[in-house]
N, C-alpha and C positions, 0 to 999 in steps of 0.2 A: 524742461523748456520753461523759461518766464513767461508771464502773461502780464497783460497791462489791466487797469482797473476796471475795464469794461469785458475782460475775459478773453480778450484776443492775443495772438502770438506777439511777443518782442522779438525780433530775430532780423539777420540782415535780409535785405533783398535778392530776391533768386534772379538771375540772369540767365536768359533763354536767348537762342538766336532768332527764333521765329514763336510765335503763341497763337493758337486756334481755339476761338470758342462759338459756341453756336446756341441757339434754340433758348436765347434768356429769356423772353417772353414778357419783358417791361409792359406794364399796364395789365397784366393778368396776377390776380390774387395770390397763385401759387408760387410765382416767382421769387427764388432764393436771393433777392438782391443783396441781402446784408452778406452773404458767404462771397458772393461775387466781388462787392467792395473790398473783403478782406483779401480775395486772390489778387485782384488788380493792384491794390497796395502794396502788396508783397511780392510783384513781379515785375521786370521790366524785360523789353526786348525791342530791338529795332525795327521789328516788323511783327504788327499786330492783326490779325485776321478775324473779321467778324463774320461768321459764316451763315448768315441768314436768320430769320424770326428773332431780331434783337428786341424790336418792339411788337408788341402783339396787337395789332390792329383790330383783328377779329373780335379779340375780347373786350376791346376800347369801345367798338361799337354797340357792345351790349350792355355794357356800365360802365360808369365815370370813377375809373380807380387809378389812383396814380398819387403815391404817397411819397415821402421825401426821399426814403431811401433810391427809390427808382430816379429821381432827379439826381441822386448822387453818383448813381453809377453814370450815368449821361455825362455829368462833370468830368469824372474820372477818365472817362474815354476821350472826351474833347481835350482834357490837360494833357495827356501822353500825346495827343496828336499836334497840340500846338508847342510842346517842348521837345518834338524833333522823331518820335516814333511814326513810323509810316503806317498809319490805321488804313486798312483798306476793307470796305462794307461792300458784302457781297447778299442783297436782299434775298429773304426767302419767301415762303407761301404768305406767311402771317403777315409780312412787312412789305408784300408785292407794290404796294404803293409807291416805294421807292425805286422802282425798276425803271420808274419813268425819268429818275435823274441819272442812270447808267451813263458812264462817260464823263460826269460832272466830278469836281471837287469840292465839297459842303464843309465849310469850317475846318478845313485842313483835313477831312476825311475824303477819301477817294471812293467814289461809289462805282464798282464794275459787277458785270452778270456772273462772270467767272476769272479765275489767274492760272496762271502756271507757276509754281513756286519751285525756285531751284535751291536745293540742299546744298550744305557745306561739303558735301562728299560728290556732289554734280548729278544726284539724282533729281528727277523732274515729276511733280506731282499736279495733278489737276485740282484745283481748288474750288467749289460750288456747294451750294447748298444741297442739292439731291432731289427737289420735290420734282424735278422734269422727268426723273426717272421712276417715279413712283406710281406703279400701275394701277393702285388703288384708289389714289387720290386723282390721276388723271384720266383713267378708265370708269370708275363707278362711284361718282359722288353720294349715293344711298350709302354704299358698302363703307365709303370712309367716315360717313356720319355716324352710321352705327357702331363702328369701332371707335370713336371719338366718344360716345355715350358711355360705351363699357370701361373705356380707358378712365374718364371723368368719375366713375364711381369708384375704381380703384384708389383714385387719388383722394377721394374722401375719406378712404379708410386709412392712409399713411400716417395722417396724425395720432388717431388712435392707438395703432400698431406700435408707433415708435414712443408713444407715452408709455405704454406696458414695458416696452424695451429698456427705456431708463430707469424706470421702478427696479429693473433686475439687474442694471449696471451696465448695459448693452448700449452699443452705439447706434448711429442713424443707419436704417436700411430701408430699402424701397419695396413694398408689396407688389407695385405693378411692374416694376423692372424685373422682380424675380419670376413672376407669373409668365413675362412674355419668354422666359427661357423655358417653361414646363409647357406651355401649349403649343400642342405639334403645329396649327395653322401659323401661328405668330412667328415659330421658328423657321417654318419654310419661308414666309414672307421676308424674313431678316434675311437668309440665306440667298433668295432670289435677289433682295435689294442689293446686297454686296456684289453678287454677279454680275448685275446690271452697271454699276457704277464701275468694277474694274473693268468690264468691257469697253466701256467707254474711254477709259484711260488707255487700255491697250490699242484702241482704234486710234489715237491722237499719239501713238508712239511713245508714250510716257510710262514712268516707272511706277506708278499709283495714284491713288485718288484719296483726298480728304473733303468729307462733306459732313453734313449734319442731318436736319430733318425728322429722323427718326427715333429720335430719343434713346438711343443704344449706344454707349461708348464703347470702343472698340478699337485695338491696334492690332494686324495681323496680316498674314499673307494669304490671298487669294490667288490661286492659278499662277504664283509666280510673282505676283504684283502687290504693292504695299496696299491695305484697305485701311483707312484712318478716320473713324467718327467721333468726332468732338463730344456728343451725348448732348448734355443740356444743363441748365441752372432753374430746372423745375423738379426732376426728381435725383440725379446721379451728383450733379454738380461737378462737371469734369470739364478738362481741357487737354489739348494737345500741343505739346511743344516739342521744339528743336533745338539739341544742344549744341555747343561750338564745333563739335566734329561731325556733325550731320546725323547723330543719333535720335531718333525719335522716341517720346514717351507720353504715355497717357497718365495725367494727374487725376486722381479721385480727391477733389477738396474737401468734400463733406466728410470723409473719413480721418481728415486732417485736424479740421476746426473744431474748437473745443465748445462751441456755444451752440444752441438749440437752433434748428433750421426753420425759417418760414414755415408756416403750417399750409401745405396745399389745399386749394378748394376744388374746382372744377377747371378743365383744361381741354383742348383740342389739339391733337399731335400735327 
């Protein structure tokens, strides 16, 4: 596959019926904005869902960090909206200030609390960020804070681990994402979160749910309903897409991108 002078792919635009991305965390030093720029430039869809935590207002309150790459992501999103893509922004807990604009259209971008997406095959999916159904965040702020600190430490180790992997010819890999699978309590949390989201979709008589929030990309069936999580653009660099026939796919862009990721520092989930 050919590359341009900056080491990026030169390929035809990928067309999808719909795209979902979440947890970009613009304004946070660990945001992998360059990879997201690459994905946005290489893909097109009539509908683009921004499923929360696109801008990290929490991080921006602590430090003034906003590089040109983050502005470029905003520009690409607005360009898509102005050129006819239906861009739907569902604010999350890190950009919850934008929930005051729910129901409005800002710069051709519609702001909504949640949506129901109807697929090409007729299936209907609840689309929302998901922090409303996170018992840790909603029920115990102290536990959420403690988890955030541990998560931050793991993110600090990611650059070192990946420098070593590159020396031996291996691709990008997330230590914190790997440990989420291995730690028993984390696995239980992920399972409980999935079940809670699916139960809400079932309560509304829908066929599945598409969410973000927990930085764990997944596309699977839970209790007969579809559970889709967009993942994030801090660790995994993932997106959910719908093809023309209604088939859903989870894209792992970090595994496809040839250039090094931005280096994560500290973050809150």
